N, C-alpha and C positions, 0 to 999 in steps of 0.2 A: 452574583446578580443581588443587588439590594431589593428588598421588598416595596420600598417605596417607589422605585422605578418601574417595578413591574405592576404596580398599581395603577399608576399613571399610565402607562402604555395600554394596561388593559382597558382603562377608562376610555381612551381615545377610541378604541376599536369598538367599545360595547355603543357608544353613542352614534357612530356610524350605522351599525347594524340596526339599532332600534328605530333610526330616521327612515331607513330604506323601507319602501312599501314592497309587500311580497304577496303572492296569491295564498289564501288559506290552505293549509295541508295538515294532515296529521302526521304529528312527529312528536317525539321527545325535545325538550328543551335543550339546548346546547348548553354543554357544562363549562364550568370557568376553566378547567385544565385545557379544554380545547381553544377557548378564546385566548387564554395566556399564551398557549404554544402557538397558535396562529400568529400572534402579535409579537413573538420574542424577537424578530429581525428589527423591530423599533426600538428594542430596550436601548442600544448603545446611543442612539440619538436622543431619547429622553433623558439619559443620564448625562450626556456630554454636549448635547448640540452638534452643529456641524450639518453635514450633509444627510437627508432622509433616505437610506437605502431604498432601492428599487422593491426589495424582497418585503420591506414594511409596507409600502403601498399596496404590493399584491397580497399581502395578508389582510389588509384591511378591505380590500376589494373582495376577498374570498369570504371573509366573514360576512359582509353585506349580501353575498350571494347564498350564503349558509342559512340566514336568518328568514326562514319561509314562513312563518307565522308570528302573532302577536307574543306568543309563549317564548320563543327564540329570541327575539327582539327585547323583551323585558328580562330574560335571563342575561344576556349580553350586558345590558345596561347595569344589572345588579352586581355583575362581576367587575365592571369598571367602576362603578360607584363605590365598591367596597375598596378596591385599590386607591382610587383618590382621596377616600378618607383616611386611609393609612399614610398617604404621602404628606399630609398637613401642610400644605401649600408649598410655596418655593418655586423654583425653575422647573422642576419635574411636572409639574401642574400645568404650566404655561406652555411648556413643549408638547406634552401630549395633546393638549387642548388645541394647539396648532396643527397637528398632523393631518387632519381631515383637509384643511386649505392647502397644504403641501403636497397632498396627493391628488389634489384635483376633486375633491368630495366636498360638497356644501351640506351643512348641516343647518336645521332652523332653531337650534339651541346650542348654548354653549356647553361643553363637557366640564363637569366637576363634581365635587363630593355632595352636592346637594341637589343632584338630578332626583326628579319624581318619576322613577320607572314605571310606578303603577298607571300613570297617565300615557304610556305609549301604546300605541294602537297595533 
């Protein structure tokens, strides 16, 4: 698996989680390894296109549910932003950014390497 594809995939998931409102709860922020592993089913689509696997959308929804507070949402965003920055453009970023829509999730901003994760509540 290429690092670029993993970064793009993580970026898409992170944005979804960051945007999802959640009740405040005390918890440790989600780790990047958790974010990446949860979004792993999306990797093939991000790398090659085609159909989005059901497991990919389930992973995105799972991350949204796991983002219980601002700390979690910002952590996910940061993980995805790092991946997006490493992808350096190309089709990977476009495919990853399109995942929310393909999975029936609406985000108020576009996924990408210039996301301001500190602005996420």
